[in-house]
C-alpha positions in Angstrom: 117.9 16.6 9.4 120.8 14.3 8.4 121.0 15.9 4.9 121.5 19.3 6.5 124.3 17.8 8.7 125.9 16.1 5.7 125.7 19.5 3.8 127.8 21.0 6.6 130.5 18.4 5.9 130.5 19.4 2.2 130.9 23.1 3.3 133.9 22.1 5.4 135.5 20.3 2.4 134.9 23.2 0.1 136.3 25.6 2.6 139.4 23.5 3.0 139.9 23.2 -0.7 139.6 26.9 -1.1 142.1 27.6 1.6 144.5 25.1 0.1 144.3 26.7 -3.3 144.6 30.1 -1.7 147.8 29.0 0.0 149.3 27.6 -3.2 148.4 30.8 -5.1 150.1 33.0 -2.4 153.3 30.9 -2.7 153.1 31.3 -6.5 152.7 35.0 -6.4 155.5 35.3 -3.9 157.7 33.3 -6.3 156.9 35.6 -9.2 157.5 38.6 -7.0 161.0 37.3 -6.0 161.9 36.5 -9.6 160.7 39.9 -10.7 162.7 41.6 -7.9 165.8 39.6 -8.9 165.6 40.5 -12.6 164.8 44.2 -11.8 167.8 44.5 -9.5 170.1 43.0 -12.2 168.7 45.4 -14.8 168.9 48.4 -12.5 172.6 47.7 -11.8 173.2 47.3 -15.6 174.3 43.7 -15.0 171.6 42.4 -17.4 169.9 43.5 -20.6 167.0 42.0 -22.6 169.3 39.4 -24.2 170.2 38.0 -20.7 166.6 37.7 -19.7 165.9 35.8 -22.9 168.9 33.5 -22.1 167.5 32.9 -18.7 164.2 31.8 -20.2 166.0 29.4 -22.5 168.1 28.1 -19.6 165.1 27.4 -17.5 163.2 25.6 -20.4 166.3 23.6 -21.2 167.2 22.5 -17.7 163.7 22.3 -16.1 161.4 21.3 -19.1 158.6 20.5 -16.6 158.4 24.1 -15.5 155.6 26.1 -17.1 155.1 29.8 -17.2 158.7 31.0 -17.4 158.9 32.2 -21.0 160.9 35.4 -21.7 157.6 37.2 -22.0 156.4 36.0 -18.6 159.8 36.8 -17.0 159.4 40.4 -18.2 155.9 40.5 -16.8 157.3 39.4 -13.4 159.8 42.2 -13.5 157.0 44.7 -14.4 154.8 43.2 -11.7 157.5 43.9 -9.1 158.3 47.4 -10.4 154.6 48.4 -10.3 154.0 47.4 -6.7 157.4 47.6 -5.0 156.7 51.1 -3.6 153.1 50.4 -2.7 153.0 48.8 0.8 149.2 49.1 0.8 148.8 47.1 -2.5 151.6 44.6 -2.3 149.7 42.4 0.2 146.6 42.4 -1.9 148.2 41.1 -5.0 149.0 37.8 -3.2 145.2 37.2 -2.6 144.2 37.0 -6.3 145.4 34.8 -9.2 148.3 35.6 -11.5 146.0 36.0 -14.4 143.9 38.6 -12.6 147.0 40.4 -11.5 148.2 40.6 -15.1 144.9 42.1 -16.1 144.8 44.7 -13.3 148.4 46.0 -13.5 148.3 46.2 -17.3 144.9 47.8 -17.7 144.4 49.9 -14.5 146.1 53.3 -14.9 146.3 54.7 -11.4 147.2 53.3 -8.0 143.6 54.1 -6.8 142.1 52.1 -9.7 144.5 49.2 -9.1 143.5 49.2 -5.4 139.8 49.3 -6.4 140.0 46.2 -8.7 142.3 44.3 -6.4 139.8 44.6 -3.5 136.9 43.9 -5.8 138.5 40.7 -7.0 139.2 39.6 -3.4 135.7 40.4 -2.2 133.7 39.0 -5.2 136.2 36.2 -6.1 136.1 37.2 -9.7 137.3 35.0 -12.5 139.1 36.3 -15.6 136.0 37.0 -17.6 134.2 38.7 -14.8 137.1 41.0 -14.1 137.6 41.9 -17.7 134.0 42.8 -18.2 134.0 45.1 -15.1 137.1 46.9 -16.4 135.6 47.1 -20.0 132.4 48.6 -18.6 134.5 51.2 -16.7 133.2 50.0 -13.4 135.7 51.9 -11.4 134.9 55.2 -13.0 131.2 54.7 -12.7 131.4 53.9 -9.0 133.7 56.9 -8.3 131.6 59.4 -10.4 128.1 58.0 -9.8 126.9 59.3 -6.5 123.5 57.5 -6.4 120.4 59.6 -6.0 119.0 58.6 -2.7 115.9 59.6 -0.8 116.5 61.0 2.7 115.3 57.8 4.3 118.0 55.8 2.4 120.7 58.2 3.6 119.8 57.5 7.2 120.2 53.7 6.8 123.4 52.7 8.6 125.0 50.8 5.8 127.4 51.6 3.0 124.8 51.8 0.2 127.4 53.2 -2.3 129.0 49.8 -2.4 125.7 48.0 -3.0 124.0 50.2 -5.6 125.2 52.3 -8.6 124.0 55.5 -10.2 124.3 53.9 -13.7 124.2 50.3 -15.0 125.5 49.0 -18.3 123.4 46.4 -20.2 125.4 46.1 -23.4 125.0 42.3 -23.2 121.2 42.6 -23.9 121.7 43.9 -27.5 118.4 45.8 -27.2 116.7 47.3 -30.3 116.1 51.0 -30.4 113.4 51.9 -29.5 112.6 49.2 -26.9 110.0 49.0 -24.2 109.9 47.7 -20.6 108.9 44.2 -21.7 112.0 44.0 -24.0 114.2 45.2 -21.1 112.7 42.8 -18.6 112.8 39.8 -20.9 116.4 40.5 -21.8 117.5 40.8 -18.1 115.7 37.5 -17.2 117.4 35.7 -20.1 120.8 37.1 -19.1 120.4 36.9 -15.4 123.9 35.6 -14.7 125.5 38.7 -16.3 122.9 41.0 -14.8 123.8 39.7 -11.3 127.5 40.4 -12.1 126.5 44.0 -13.0 124.4 44.4 -9.8 126.8 42.7 -7.4 127.0 39.1 -6.2 125.1 39.8 -2.9 121.9 40.0 -5.0 119.7 36.9 -5.0 117.0 36.8 -7.7 113.5 36.0 -6.3 111.1 36.4 -9.2 109.9 38.5 -12.2 106.4 40.0 -12.2 106.3 39.3 -8.5 102.6 39.5 -7.4 101.5 41.5 -4.4 97.8 41.7 -3.4 96.4 44.8 -1.9 92.7 44.8 -1.1 91.0 42.9 -4.0 93.6 44.0 -6.6 96.8 42.3 -7.8 99.9 44.3 -8.6 103.2 43.1 -10.2 106.7 44.2 -9.3 109.0 43.9 -12.4 111.9 42.3 -10.7 112.4 41.3 -7.0 115.7 40.5 -5.4 117.0 39.8 -1.9 120.3 41.4 -0.8 122.3 39.3 1.5 124.6 42.0 2.9 121.8 44.5 3.5 119.3 41.8 4.6 116.4 43.3 2.8 114.2 42.9 -0.3 115.1 45.0 -3.3 112.4 45.9 -5.9 113.4 47.0 -9.4 110.9 48.9 -11.4 111.9 49.3 -15.1 111.2 52.3 -17.3 112.3 52.4 -20.9 112.0 56.2 -21.0 113.1 59.3 -19.1 112.5 59.5 -15.3 109.2 61.1 -14.3 108.3 62.1 -10.7 105.1 60.0 -10.9 107.2 56.8 -11.3 108.1 57.1 -7.6 104.5 56.8 -6.4 104.1 53.4 -8.0 107.5 52.2 -6.5 106.6 53.5 -3.0 103.3 51.7 -3.2 105.2 48.4 -3.9 107.6 48.9 -1.0 104.7 49.5 1.4 103.1 46.2 0.2 106.4 44.3 0.5 107.0 45.6 4.0 103.5 44.9 5.3 102.9 41.5 3.7 106.2 39.9 2.4 109.1 41.1 4.6 110.1 38.8 7.4 110.4 40.1 10.9 114.2 39.8 11.0 114.7 41.7 7.7 115.3 45.4 7.2 112.9 47.7 5.3 112.7 47.0 1.6 114.6 49.2 -0.9 113.2 50.3 -4.3 115.3 50.9 -7.4 113.7 52.8 -10.3 115.8 51.9 -13.4 115.2 54.4 -16.2 116.8 54.9 -19.6 117.5 58.5 -18.8 117.1 61.0 -16.0 117.5 64.7 -15.2 119.5 64.8 -11.9 117.7 68.0 -10.8 114.3 66.5 -11.3 115.4 63.4 -9.5 116.6 65.5 -6.5 113.3 67.4 -6.3 111.3 64.2 -6.5 113.3 62.4 -3.8 113.6 65.3 -1.4 110.3 64.5 0.4 110.1 60.8 -0.3 109.6 58.8 2.9 110.5 55.5 1.3 114.0 54.0 0.9 114.1 54.6 -2.9 116.8 55.5 -5.4 116.8 56.3 -9.1 119.4 54.9 -11.5 119.8 55.0 -15.3 120.9 52.2 -17.6 123.0 52.2 -20.8 122.7 49.7 -23.6 126.2 50.4 -24.9 129.6 50.4 -23.3 130.5 53.8 -21.9 133.3 55.9 -23.4 136.1 55.2 -20.9 138.1 58.3 -21.9 135.2 60.6 -21.2 134.6 59.0 -17.8 138.3 59.2 -16.9 138.4 62.9 -17.9 135.3 63.5 -15.7 136.9 61.6 -12.9 140.1 63.6 -13.1 138.0 66.8 -12.9 136.3 65.6 -9.8 139.7 64.7 -8.2 141.1 68.1 -9.1 138.1 69.8 -7.4 139.1 68.0 -4.2 135.9 66.0 -3.7 137.7 63.2 -1.9 136.2 60.4 -3.9 138.6 57.8 -2.4 
């Protein structure tokens, strides 16, 4: 009992430290914003050119040698930072909630205002570090989420949660370095060994429970490839792995597992379990037919073992925007 109470004190300390760091970061971003605005106004009025900004950097380093991060390169970045967001009242408050390093990554690599907003909000929500953010951009996470409308069964569509933000239509496992061909055991073993990166690809609300999770029905034992719990949705999530193309009969096995989980494993306060069939390939029309009469909360997603071609995804995304599908 006392240890639980002591743990609450630790939580208070951690929360206070986080808030303190957040406050310092906000002040730092505000400073960079003001310097960027000052430099931008001077350049816009033709008072300064590149040589003057270089002189400013030398002046700062000479008179305030303890100051770090004010090289001529960083001063130009501050100016660019201000110019990118000065006319975006919706985004300018968000930039103050993430680190300067992550801000640099987003405004230099994200091309559109919608993409910048997406990654800014993602960083705030998931508290991404530099490596995590860079991987998500490298795997075209924004394009995949915008394009990939997950194939859902009718039961899933009725659940009153935003499933689109919790599950994807396509996952990228380039970090597994899987051989071709590979089987389900290769895929499962690789995901277990690289669980930290796998969780990043899934989303941080996923908590790993076990591999080959045993459920007993009658006198027989059955094994679920991967079992997770989703904190936001408050339900068990079963992953069934298939190293080949989707087949309708795959759903029968997954539905059976969900029934076993809901009857024998799910706690009373938890919501119905969700099943994800992860296939190497799928025919969208076949998936739609197979899911149309499914009574279980299941979805079908595919996985890729190589980084997607970002240009192809961007072109496809532009086509969808032009069609007026209202992806945002």
